[in-house]
C-alpha positions in Angstrom: -72.6 52.3 -38.9 -69.3 54.2 -38.7 -69.6 54.5 -35.0 -69.0 50.7 -34.6 -65.5 51.0 -35.8 -64.8 53.1 -32.7 -66.1 50.4 -30.4 -63.5 48.8 -28.2 -63.1 47.5 -24.6 -60.6 50.3 -23.9 -63.2 52.9 -25.0 -65.9 51.2 -23.0 -63.8 51.1 -19.9 -62.8 54.8 -20.4 -66.4 55.9 -20.7 -67.5 54.0 -17.7 -64.6 55.5 -15.6 -65.7 58.9 -16.8 -69.3 58.2 -15.8 -68.1 57.1 -12.4 -66.0 60.2 -12.0 -69.0 62.3 -12.8 -71.4 60.4 -10.5 -69.6 57.8 -8.3 -72.8 57.1 -6.4 -74.5 55.6 -9.4 -74.8 51.9 -8.9 -75.5 51.3 -12.6 -72.1 52.8 -13.7 -70.2 50.4 -11.4 -72.3 47.5 -12.5 -71.7 48.2 -16.2 -68.0 48.6 -15.7 -67.9 45.4 -13.7 -69.7 43.5 -16.5 -67.3 45.0 -19.1 -64.3 44.0 -17.0 -65.7 40.5 -16.4 -66.3 40.0 -20.2 -62.5 40.8 -20.6 -61.6 38.2 -18.0 -60.5 40.9 -15.5 -62.0 39.2 -12.5 -60.2 41.1 -9.7 -61.2 44.5 -11.2 -64.8 43.4 -11.8 -65.1 42.2 -8.2 -63.8 45.5 -6.9 -66.5 47.4 -8.9 -69.2 45.0 -7.7 -68.1 45.5 -4.1 -68.4 49.3 -4.6 -71.9 48.9 -6.1 -72.9 46.8 -3.1 -71.6 49.5 -0.7 -73.6 52.3 -2.3 -76.9 53.4 -0.9 -80.0 53.2 -3.0 -80.5 56.6 -4.7 -83.3 58.2 -6.7 -83.0 55.8 -9.8 -86.0 53.5 -9.7 -83.8 50.7 -11.0 -81.2 50.9 -8.2 -82.6 48.0 -6.2 -82.6 45.8 -9.4 -79.0 46.9 -10.3 -77.8 46.3 -6.8 -79.4 42.8 -6.8 -77.8 42.0 -10.1 -74.4 43.2 -8.9 -74.7 41.0 -5.8 -75.6 38.0 -7.9 -72.7 38.6 -10.2 -70.3 39.1 -7.3 -71.5 35.8 -5.8 -70.8 34.0 -9.1 -67.3 35.5 -9.4 -66.4 34.6 -5.8 -67.1 30.9 -6.4 
């Protein structure tokens, strides 16, 4: 349970940015960062990540099409 005391939005953002630095072509990393940013009311930053996710090609992850669809739906919601 001690790990929960380390949880923070700053840590989450940092880890997602690290994941993107390691594999910027992974749609899931951009989607998760966008969701974290959106939860913090950082709408412009979330939109930018969702736009990046939309621009990425489907890769070898079987969930990519689902992640990309979810990113598109969230982007549509945020652009309203």
